[in-house]
C-alpha positions as CSV (number, residue, x, y, z in Angstrom):
1,M,0.0,0.0,0.0
2,N,1.2,3.5,-0.9
3,H,1.3,5.6,2.3
4,R,2.5,8.8,0.6
5,R,0.1,11.7,1.1
6,D,-1.1,13.9,-1.7
7,H,-0.1,17.6,-1.2
8,N,-3.7,18.6,-1.3
9,S,-4.6,16.2,1.5
10,V,-2.6,18.3,4.0
11,P,-4.7,21.0,5.6
12,L,-3.9,24.5,4.4
13,G,-2.6,25.7,7.8
14,R,-0.2,22.8,8.0
15,R,1.1,23.5,4.5
16,V,1.8,27.1,5.6
17,A,3.7,25.8,8.6
18,Q,5.7,23.4,6.5
19,L,6.6,26.0,3.9
20,R,7.5,28.6,6.6
21,A,9.8,26.1,8.2
22,R,11.5,25.4,4.9
23,R,12.2,29.1,4.5
24,G,13.9,29.0,7.9
25,M,11.4,31.5,9.5
26,S,10.2,31.4,13.0
27,Q,6.5,32.0,13.7
28,Q,7.4,35.4,15.1
29,A,9.5,36.4,12.1
30,F,6.7,35.2,9.8
31,A,4.1,37.1,11.8
32,D,6.2,40.3,11.7
33,R,6.5,40.2,7.9
34,L,2.8,39.7,7.6
35,G,2.0,42.4,10.0
36,K,0.1,39.9,12.2
37,S,0.6,38.6,15.7
38,K,2.4,35.4,16.5
39,S,-0.8,34.1,18.1
40,W,-2.6,34.6,14.7
41,V,0.1,32.6,12.9
42,D,-0.1,29.8,15.5
43,K,-3.9,29.6,15.1
44,I,-3.7,29.5,11.3
45,E,-1.1,26.7,11.4
46,R,-3.0,24.6,13.9
47,G,-6.2,25.0,11.9
48,V,-8.0,26.9,14.8
49,R,-8.4,29.8,12.5
50,R,-9.5,29.3,8.9
51,L,-7.7,30.8,5.9
52,D,-10.8,31.6,3.8
53,R,-9.8,34.8,2.1
54,Y,-7.8,34.8,-1.1
55,S,-6.2,38.2,-0.4
56,V,-4.7,36.8,2.9
57,I,-3.5,33.7,1.1
58,R,-1.8,35.9,-1.5
59,E,-0.1,37.9,1.3
60,I,1.2,34.7,2.8
61,A,2.4,33.5,-0.6
62,D,4.2,36.7,-1.1
63,V,6.1,36.4,2.2
64,L,6.9,32.8,1.4
65,R,8.0,33.8,-2.2
66,L,5.7,31.3,-4.0
67,D,2.6,31.2,-6.2
68,P,-0.7,31.2,-4.2
69,E,-1.8,28.1,-6.2
70,I,1.0,26.1,-4.5
71,L,-0.6,26.9,-1.2
72,L,-4.1,26.0,-2.4
73,G,-2.7,22.7,-3.9
74,P,-3.5,21.0,-7.1
75,R,-7.2,20.0,-7.7
76,Q,-9.1,18.5,-10.6
77,P,-9.8,19.8,-13.1
78,P,-6.9,22.3,-13.3
79,P,-7.8,26.0,-13.0
80,T,-8.4,26.7,-16.6
81,A,-11.7,27.6,-18.2
82,P,-13.3,24.3,-19.3
83,R,-14.6,24.1,-22.9
84,L,-17.5,21.9,-24.0
85,D,-17.4,21.0,-27.6
86,G,-20.0,18.8,-29.2
87,V,-23.1,21.0,-29.5
88,D,-22.5,21.4,-33.2
89,A,-22.3,17.6,-33.5
90,I,-25.6,17.2,-31.7
91,R,-27.2,19.9,-34.0
92,A,-26.0,17.8,-37.0
93,A,-27.4,14.7,-35.5
94,L,-30.8,16.3,-35.0
95,A,-30.7,17.4,-38.6
96,R,-30.5,13.8,-39.6
97,Y,-34.1,13.4,-38.3
98,H,-35.3,11.6,-41.5
99,H,-32.1,9.6,-41.9
100,Q,-32.4,5.9,-41.1
101,A,-29.0,5.0,-39.9
102,N,-27.5,1.6,-40.7
103,R,-27.6,-0.3,-37.4
104,T,-24.2,-1.1,-36.1
105,V,-25.4,-2.1,-32.7
106,T,-28.1,-4.6,-31.6
107,A,-31.2,-3.4,-29.9
108,D,-29.9,-4.8,-26.6
109,Q,-26.6,-2.9,-27.0
110,A,-28.6,0.3,-27.8
111,R,-30.7,-0.3,-24.7
112,R,-27.6,-0.5,-22.5
113,Q,-26.2,2.7,-24.1
114,V,-29.4,4.6,-23.3
115,A,-29.3,3.3,-19.7
116,H,-25.7,4.4,-19.4
117,A,-26.6,7.8,-20.9
118,W,-29.3,8.3,-18.2
119,M,-26.9,7.4,-15.5
120,S,-24.3,9.8,-17.0
121,Y,-27.0,12.6,-17.0
122,Q,-28.0,11.9,-13.4
123,H,-24.4,12.2,-12.4
124,A,-23.9,15.4,-14.5
125,R,-21.3,13.9,-16.8
126,Y,-22.0,16.5,-19.5
127,P,-18.7,16.4,-21.4
128,Q,-19.0,12.6,-21.9
129,L,-22.7,12.9,-22.8
130,L,-22.0,15.5,-25.5
131,N,-19.5,13.2,-27.1
132,A,-21.9,10.2,-26.9
133,L,-25.2,11.7,-27.8
134,P,-24.8,12.0,-31.6
135,G,-23.9,8.3,-31.9
136,L,-26.7,7.4,-29.5
137,L,-29.3,9.2,-31.6
138,D,-28.1,7.3,-34.6
139,A,-27.9,4.0,-32.7
140,T,-31.4,4.2,-31.4
141,H,-33.2,4.8,-34.7
142,G,-35.6,2.0,-35.3
143,T,-36.5,1.5,-31.6
144,R,-39.1,4.1,-30.7
145,S,-38.9,4.0,-26.9
146,L,-35.1,4.2,-27.0
147,L,-35.1,7.0,-29.6
148,V,-37.6,9.0,-27.5
149,A,-35.3,8.5,-24.4
150,S,-32.3,9.7,-26.5
151,Y,-34.1,12.8,-27.6
152,R,-35.1,13.5,-24.0
153,I,-31.6,13.1,-22.6
154,T,-30.3,15.4,-25.4
155,A,-32.9,18.1,-24.6
156,H,-32.1,17.9,-20.9
157,V,-28.4,18.4,-21.5
158,L,-28.9,21.2,-24.0
159,I,-31.0,23.1,-21.4
160,K,-28.2,22.8,-18.9
161,L,-25.8,24.3,-21.5
162,D,-28.0,27.2,-22.2
163,E,-29.1,26.0,-25.7
164,P,-32.9,26.1,-25.1
165,H,-33.8,26.5,-28.8
166,L,-31.9,23.4,-29.7
167,A,-33.3,21.6,-26.7
168,R,-36.8,22.5,-27.9
169,L,-36.0,20.9,-31.3
170,A,-34.8,17.7,-29.6
171,A,-37.9,17.6,-27.4
172,D,-40.2,18.1,-30.4
173,R,-38.4,15.2,-32.1
174,A,-39.2,13.1,-29.1
175,I,-42.9,14.1,-29.3
176,T,-43.1,13.2,-33.0
177,T,-41.3,9.9,-32.4
178,A,-43.6,9.0,-29.5
179,A,-46.8,9.5,-31.6
180,N,-49.7,7.2,-30.7
181,S,-48.1,6.1,-27.4
182,P,-49.6,8.0,-24.5
183,T,-46.8,7.2,-22.1
184,L,-44.0,8.0,-24.4
185,T,-45.8,11.2,-25.4
186,A,-46.1,12.2,-21.8
187,T,-42.4,11.5,-21.1
188,A,-41.4,13.5,-24.2
189,T,-43.7,16.3,-23.0
190,I,-41.6,16.6,-19.8
191,A,-38.7,17.7,-22.0
192,V,-40.9,20.0,-24.0
193,A,-42.2,21.8,-20.9
194,Q,-38.6,22.2,-19.6
195,A,-37.4,23.6,-22.9
196,L,-40.4,26.0,-23.1
197,R,-39.7,27.2,-19.5
198,A,-36.1,27.7,-20.4
199,L,-37.2,29.9,-23.3
200,G,-39.5,31.9,-21.0
201,H,-42.6,30.5,-22.6
202,H,-44.3,29.7,-19.3
203,H,-47.9,29.7,-20.6
204,L,-47.1,27.3,-23.4
205,A,-45.2,25.1,-21.0
206,L,-48.2,25.0,-18.6
207,T,-50.6,24.2,-21.4
208,A,-48.3,21.5,-22.9
209,A,-47.8,19.7,-19.5
210,L,-51.5,19.7,-18.5
211,A,-52.7,18.6,-22.0
212,V,-51.2,15.1,-21.4
213,A,-51.0,14.8,-17.6
214,D,-54.4,13.2,-17.3
215,A,-53.8,10.8,-20.2
216,V,-51.0,8.8,-18.5
217,D,-51.3,6.2,-15.8
218,D,-47.7,6.2,-14.6
219,H,-47.8,8.2,-11.3
220,A,-44.1,9.3,-11.7
221,V,-44.6,10.6,-15.2
222,R,-47.9,12.3,-14.3
223,G,-46.5,13.8,-11.1
224,T,-43.5,15.2,-13.0
225,L,-45.8,16.8,-15.5
226,F,-47.7,18.5,-12.7
227,L,-44.3,19.7,-11.3
228,Q,-43.5,21.2,-14.7
229,A,-46.9,22.8,-14.9
230,G,-46.6,24.2,-11.3
231,L,-43.2,25.7,-12.1
232,A,-44.6,27.1,-15.3
233,A,-47.5,28.7,-13.4
234,A,-44.9,30.2,-11.0
235,G,-43.2,31.7,-14.0
236,T,-46.4,33.5,-14.9
237,G,-46.9,34.7,-11.3
238,D,-50.0,32.6,-10.8
239,R,-49.7,31.8,-7.2
240,R,-52.9,29.9,-6.7
241,N,-52.4,27.7,-9.7
242,T,-48.8,27.0,-8.7
243,H,-49.8,25.7,-5.2
244,D,-52.7,23.7,-6.6
245,L,-50.5,22.0,-9.2
246,L,-47.7,21.2,-6.8
247,D,-50.3,19.9,-4.3
248,Y,-51.5,17.5,-7.0
249,A,-47.9,16.4,-7.6
250,A,-47.4,15.9,-3.8
251,D,-50.4,13.7,-3.6
252,L,-49.1,11.5,-6.4
253,A,-45.6,11.4,-4.7
254,D,-47.1,10.2,-1.5
255,R,-48.8,7.2,-3.1
256,P,-47.1,3.8,-2.7
257,T,-45.3,2.6,-5.7
258,H,-43.6,-0.6,-6.6
259,H,-41.7,0.3,-9.8
260,T,-38.1,1.7,-10.0
261,D,-38.8,4.8,-12.1
262,P,-38.4,3.1,-15.6
263,H,-38.9,6.5,-17.3
264,H,-36.1,8.2,-15.4
265,T,-38.3,11.0,-14.0
266,G,-36.6,11.2,-10.6
267,F,-40.1,11.9,-9.2
268,G,-40.9,11.6,-5.5
269,P,-41.5,13.6,-2.3
270,S,-38.0,15.2,-2.4
271,A,-38.5,16.3,-6.0
272,V,-41.8,17.9,-5.0
273,Q,-40.1,19.6,-2.1
274,V,-37.3,21.0,-4.3
275,A,-39.9,22.2,-6.8
276,R,-41.8,24.1,-4.1
277,I,-38.6,25.9,-3.2
278,L,-38.0,27.0,-6.8
279,A,-41.6,28.0,-7.2
280,A,-41.5,30.1,-4.1
281,H,-38.4,31.9,-5.4
282,R,-40.0,32.5,-8.8
283,L,-43.1,34.0,-7.0
284,G,-40.9,36.4,-5.1
285,D,-41.2,34.6,-1.7
286,I,-37.5,34.4,-1.3
287,A,-37.4,34.1,2.5
288,E,-39.8,31.2,2.3
289,A,-37.7,29.6,-0.5
290,I,-34.5,29.8,1.7
291,H,-36.3,28.5,4.8
292,R,-37.7,25.5,2.8
293,H,-34.2,24.9,1.2
294,E,-32.5,24.8,4.6
295,Q,-35.1,22.3,5.8
296,A,-34.8,20.2,2.6
297,I,-31.1,19.7,2.6
298,R,-31.3,18.3,6.2
299,H,-34.1,15.9,5.3
300,H,-33.2,12.2,4.8
301,G,-34.8,12.3,1.3
302,W,-32.3,14.9,0.1
303,R,-29.6,12.3,-0.7
304,R,-32.0,10.2,-2.7
305,L,-32.2,12.8,-5.4
306,P,-29.7,12.2,-8.2
307,P,-26.5,14.3,-7.9
308,E,-27.5,16.4,-11.0
309,H,-30.8,17.3,-9.3
310,R,-29.2,18.2,-6.0
311,A,-26.4,20.3,-7.6
312,A,-28.9,22.1,-9.8
313,H,-31.1,22.9,-6.8
314,L,-28.1,24.3,-5.0
315,I,-27.4,26.6,-7.9
316,D,-31.0,27.9,-7.5
317,A,-30.4,28.2,-3.8
318,A,-27.3,30.3,-4.5
319,R,-29.4,32.7,-6.6
320,A,-31.9,33.0,-3.7
321,Y,-29.1,33.8,-1.2
322,L,-27.6,36.3,-3.6
323,D,-31.0,37.9,-4.1
324,T,-31.2,38.5,-0.3
325,G,-27.8,40.0,-0.1
326,E,-25.9,37.0,1.2
327,P,-23.1,36.5,-1.4
328,T,-21.0,34.5,1.1
329,T,-23.7,31.9,1.7
330,A,-24.4,31.9,-2.1
331,G,-20.8,31.0,-2.7
332,Q,-20.9,28.2,-0.1
333,A,-24.0,26.7,-1.9
334,L,-22.0,26.6,-5.1
335,L,-19.1,25.0,-3.4
336,H,-21.5,22.4,-2.0
337,A,-22.9,21.8,-5.5
338,D,-19.3,21.5,-6.9
339,R,-18.6,18.7,-4.4
340,I,-21.7,16.8,-5.4
341,A,-21.5,17.2,-9.2
342,P,-18.6,19.3,-10.5
343,A,-19.7,19.4,-14.1
344,E,-23.0,21.0,-13.0
345,I,-21.0,23.9,-11.7
346,R,-18.1,24.1,-14.1
347,H,-20.0,23.8,-17.4
348,R,-23.2,25.8,-16.9
349,P,-23.3,29.4,-18.1
350,A,-25.7,30.3,-15.3
351,V,-23.0,29.5,-12.7
352,R,-20.5,31.8,-14.4
353,T,-23.0,34.6,-14.0
354,L,-23.6,33.8,-10.3
355,L,-19.9,33.6,-9.6
356,A,-19.3,36.9,-11.3
357,E,-21.9,38.6,-9.2
358,I,-20.5,37.0,-6.0
359,T,-16.9,38.1,-6.6
360,Q,-18.0,41.6,-7.6
361,R,-19.8,42.1,-4.3
362,G,-16.6,42.1,-2.3
363,P,-13.8,39.8,-1.2
364,A,-14.9,36.2,-1.7
365,A,-13.7,33.1,0.2
366,A,-10.5,31.6,-1.3
367,D,-12.3,28.4,-2.5
368,V,-15.0,30.5,-4.2
369,T,-12.4,32.7,-5.9
370,R,-10.6,29.6,-7.1
371,L,-13.9,28.1,-8.4
372,A,-14.4,31.4,-10.3
373,T,-11.0,30.9,-11.9
374,I,-11.7,27.3,-12.8
375,V,-14.9,28.3,-14.7
376,G,-12.9,31.0,-16.6
377,L,-13.6,34.2,-14.7
378,T,-10.8,36.6,-14.0
379,R,-9.7,36.4,-10.4
380,Q,-10.8,39.4,-8.4
381,P,-8.2,41.5,-6.5
């Protein structure tokens, strides 16, 4: 067994102590150069006091004559702006709508590929999905249920990457492919409603979701459509309709079920709870949204949500905290999300906007500043 410890596994304060000792400086001499007390240095090195400001870390690095990143330690991915290529390939694959691809995989292989794609989505592995989706769309031609699922996954990923128009196209392809199957049409409509909400067409999203909700027997699919309808109603400012629709969804979520979510809706009591939080925020009830959020993340059902869902919710929570003038708590919410599903944070344009606002409102915690650098924002002084 390898007992060597990675540099980044050593606490930051201890790294400061080690590097100070290598420079041959006593705690007193180090404190004098920093303009701090010896007691302050001792508390930092013992971990009693946190080093959570990048400006202070930079001062320490200057005294130690090294780059601040050496103090922070290497992390994955490296602090460079990540790039996601592959949207153009998906656009080209969607343009092959009428193309019947030559099957190079069996139906069973295609089914396993779709299952893997769902798992990748639920774990927010967006770079891998972008590379895989064009081939998946071709591989699933000829098997209607698998092709509908492929279009749905494609739409969900494109919404994350701020490509709502292309997501709407993928969702419409799913609807067309699902023709004459009430259940498949309903699952495809979930993606349609999400894309419409992303485009700001809340009335259309509400109409689309409700048009098929009563025609499907699957409680998870039906409940998810009510969730989408409730969020769309919140987008229009219709408070009463929002609460009624989310109550319908909650009733369905509380009913006993024996299946294992074959349509990958992620529906359940926790999903309803998270939707209520987002709806409250959309309706301007931000204090209620934050109160519900802080209760939700302590509930045992929180960890049952897929990593993608939890991280996406924490991004919404960060926006709520920022809207109440709490940039520090907003930054912590994003760091929490980054630990759960890094790609959800590092590849979504919405997060760049949030981080820019957080760092512009004053000195940010060192980890938040580093995260801003990772997503491609200029480090704040």
